[in-house]
N, C-alpha and C positions, 0 to 999 in steps of 0.2 A: 905911616903909611897913606899908600893909595888908597882914595875912596871910589867906588864906583859905582853908578845909576843904573837900572834897567829900566830902559822907557819907550813908548810903541811912540811910531811916529806919529799917529792920530790923536795923543793922549797930550797936546800942548798945555792942555790946564794945570794936567799933572805936573807938566815939566815945569810949570812958571811955580805950582806951588812949592816942588823941592828946590827950585834956585831960590824962592826965598826960606827955606829952611834950612840950605845949606849958607846963605847969605847971613843970616841970624847968627850963627854958630862960627863964622868965619872959617869955612872948608871948602877947599877946592873937589871938583869931582870929575870926572871923566863918565860921559854919557855912554853908555852900550845900547845901539839900537835894539829893540826888542822885538821880536818875530809876534806877527799880529798869524797868529793860528786860522783865525777867518778867511783868511788871506791865502790858506796854503793850498795849491792843487792834491785833488784826489791821490795822484800818482803818488806823491810826495807823503801825504795822509798814509796811504795803503805799505809803503816802503819803510816809514819809522815805527809802525806799528809789528810790522812782520817778524823783526827780531826780539820784539818786547814784551810778548805774551804773558811770561811766567813771571812776572814781577807787579802786573797789572792785567789780569783774568779776563778783568768786565770790559777792557778796550783803552784806548786814549783818544779823550776827545781832543780836537783840534785846538782849543783855547791851553788845555794842558802840555800840549806838544808843544805851541808856541812856548808857554813858560818855562817848561824844560830845555829847550832851545837859547832861550835868552840868558840861564841862568850857564849854560855850557859855554856858551860862546865869551863870559865874562872869567871864567876858570880860564879859559885859552889865553885872556890877556891876563891874569894875574898869573899864569904858568910862566909867561913870557918876560913876564915884567922884572924890576929889576930890585924891586920890595920883594925881604922877607914875609912878610905879613902884608893883609888887602882886606879892605870892608866893601863889602856888597849891599847896597838897597835898592828895597824896591821903591816904585816912585808913590806911594800911599802911605807915608811913614811921617810922626812927628819926631823930629830931633830933641834931646837935652840940651840944654847952654853949654856942659862941659863935655859934648862929645869929641870936639877937635882936640881938646887937650889931652885926650885919651888916646885919641888914634894918631898922637906926635909922636907915640913911644909904644914900645911894646914891651917896657919893663911889668906891665901888668899883668900880661898875661903868661899862666903856667907853661912850664919850661919844657910840662908831656903833653901838651893839648896840641888837636888838629885842629880845631872848630870852636870859637864862641860866639853863642847867637847871644845877640845884644838885643834884641827886643821882647817886649812884656807880653804877658799871656796870663789865662786864670787859672791854668789847672797843670803841674806838670811835678815831678817828684826829683828833688835836689839830694847832694849828700849833705842832710841836715847838719849843721853845727862842725861842718869843716872846711871853713871857706878855706881855701887853698893858696889865694894871692888876695889883699886889700888894693883896690883904685881908690885913689882919694873920694870917698863920702860913699864908697860900693866895696861889694865882696863879687870876689868868683867862686862859683861852687860845681863839682862835678856833678853832670846832670844823668841820674839815674834811670829817667822816663822819657820817653819823646813830649811832643805837642805840635799842635796844628803852625804854622806860619814860618815862612824863608824869604821874610821882609828885611831881614838886617842879621849882619854876623860877620865875623871876622874869621879867614882860613890863610894856613901859610900856602906859601909858594909852592912848595912840594906836596903838599894834600891837593891841590887845584889840576897837578901834575896827575898825581893818581888817579883821580876823578876821572881825567880824562880818557886813561886806559880802563878803566871798568867796562866788563861784557854789556853790551846793549842790554841782555836778557835781563841784566840786574836793574835797570833804568826805572824809575817811579817819579813822580812829582817832586819837585826840590826839596819841599819839606819833608815828606817822607823818606826821599832818598837820602836825606842828610841827618835828619834828625827822629827817626819813628825806628828802634830798635827791634820792634816787636814783628816791624813789618818788612823792615831792607835791612839786607845782610850787611849792606855798606856801612849803614849807622852803626849796626853792630860793633864793625870792627873801628871805627872813627872813637875818639878819644875826645867826647863834647863836654863843652863847657857852657853855663849862662851867667850873665853877669846879672846881680842883683843891688838896686836896682835897675831896671832896664833904660838903656840909653838911648831906644826909641822906640814906638808904638804905631800899628797901621790904625789910620783914623778909625776905621769900621770896629776897630776892637776896642780904641779909646770910646768911642760915642756908645759902645754893644750894639751895632748896629743901628740903632734910633739915631735921628739927624746927619748920619753919615754921610759925607760929599763925595765921599771915593769906595764906593763896591767894588766887591772882589770882582775882577774880570773874569776869573775862571765861572765864575757863577753866575754870572750874568751872562757869560755866554754859552752855556752848558746847552747845547741842543738835545739834552735826553730831558731836560725839565726837571734834573734832579741836583740841586746845589753841591758844591764842590765840599763846603763843612757838613753838610747833611749827608754826603757820601762817607764822607770819612769819622762818624759819629759810631756809627757800632763796632769800630775797630778801637774808638776811645776804651770801650766796657774793659777790654783785654788789660789796660794799666792797673797795676796796682792800687789798693782804695787810696792809701795815703798820699795826697796832694798838696804843692804850696803853688799859690798864687805869684806871680811876679811882676812885683807892681810896674808901673812908668813914675820916672821923677824928671819934671821937665827940667 
């Protein structure tokens, strides 16, 4: 399957990092120029916000708009592509050494899956003990709850096309939109899976925020002074108590 990398034009250091990561695992990728929310004109921001207040009543910040539009452009390319499945990565991840072998085939993807999250995280609920497919050294579980992060996932071409047709009023920031069923009507409809151990992990999560070289663009550029992850924390309290960490295996 084809791999897409979402990357801002001004983030040359991140692109260099990802070139090294992809080269190390022997994986080719297509770069998707991300949208820099900081450069969006006031009229564009206002037009975007106009029909998207229902899913995000506290308002869209320009960096959040840019993040969503970068993923939206990637879904467009996936929907128009030749491959039945495609992988999507943000530009601040570390990759497992066997990611190329897994993305060379779709045999490991559950037959009823719409989307499979590839990245590691500290807390989510899985269908414990019910691995529906086994990849080499890894298992794929049905995801029961949401978790922050949309830095690595595979989705089908049909689902990419479906996402493009979702009414704007249901749009939200990508990880909420795709992976948080308590908040997103779209995530509730998607048959979501998680690979364990993870195939990638964000630099900030890997280093637990300490000494991370690549901080969240949304958090850094949030002009309200309220961090992206901090903004989501109250929502996390809605999840059921039983949670499972998804480790990253290099």
